[in-house]
N, C-alpha and C positions, 0 to 999 in steps of 0.2 A: 763188760757192761751189757745190760739187757735194755734194748729201747723198744717202747711200746708206743704204738699209734692207734688211737681210738677215734673211730668215724662214727658220729651219731648226730642226731638232730639237736640234742639239748644237753649232752654231758660234756664236762670239762675236767681236767685234772686240777687238783689243789696245788698251790706253789710247792708243798712237800706232801707227796701222796704215799700210801702204803699198798703193797701188793702181797697177798697172802696166797700161798700155794700148798694144797694138802695132797700128799702123795697117796698111792693105794695102800701103802703099809703105814698110813696114818701119821706120817712125819710132816711137821708143819715147816714151811720155809717162809720167813718174813723178810721182805725187801723194802727198804725206804728209798724213794726216788725224788728226783728234782724235776720240776716243770721245765721244758724246753720252749713249748709254744701252745697256745690256745687259739687257733686260727679259725676265722669265720669264712666259709666259702659259700658263694651263692650260685645256684644252678638255674639256668633259664628254663629247662625242662622240668615241669612239675605235673605229675599225673593227675592230682586232685583238683587243681584250679588252673585252668589255662591262662598262660600269660603272666603269671606271677613268679618271681624267682623263689626258689626253695632254699632255705638257710640250712647249712650243715656245719657242724664243728668238726674240725680236725685237730685233736689234741695229741701231743707228743711229750713223753717224759722218758727219762733214762734212770735205770736202777742198777747200782753196783751189785755185782754177784760173784761169789767166790767159786773156785773150781769144785770145792766139796759140795756146795749148793747145787751146782750144775749136775754133778754126778748122782745127786739124789733124784733129779728129775727123770733120769733114765728108768726109774721104778714106775713111772706114770703119774700123771696128775689127775686127781678125781674131783678137785674143787679149786676154784680161782675166785678170789674176792679182791676187788680193786676200789680204793677210795676215790670216788669222783663227786663232782657237784652236779646235780642237786641230790643224788642218792648213791649209795654204794652198789657197785656192779657185782653180782654174785651169780656164778654158774657152777653146775655140778655135771659131771660126766659119767656116763655108764661105763665107758672104756676110755683108755687113754688117747687123747686127741693132740695134746701139744707137748707132753713131757719128753717122750722119746724123740720127736722131731727137733725140739730145742737142743736136746743133748747131741743129736747127730749133727746139727748145724755148728755147734760148738767144736765137735771133733774135726769137722771138715775145715773150719777156719784155723784150728790149731795146726793142722797138717801144712796149710799154706805158709804159715809163719815159720 
């Protein structure tokens, strides 16, 4: 299982959301996830307007992922697309920032079990 937590001012997960990962060798990994929680947090400190609480969403979803899909991540992730409300989150990377790290975390967790 891959658990994602999104911290933003206005983005939330859909009840069923999709995560697309494109590796550097152009393989697509598509994961379908389930919403765990869309929580609203209020912060007293706000840099823009003194004294007013700042609203921030903390959204959590879980995505089942197979061992084969995790091993594909070791090749590096060049694009991530995540279906959120009100718009799709889409980011591209020049170099791998998350693929190898996720794969190494998986290997470390596997050693513990």
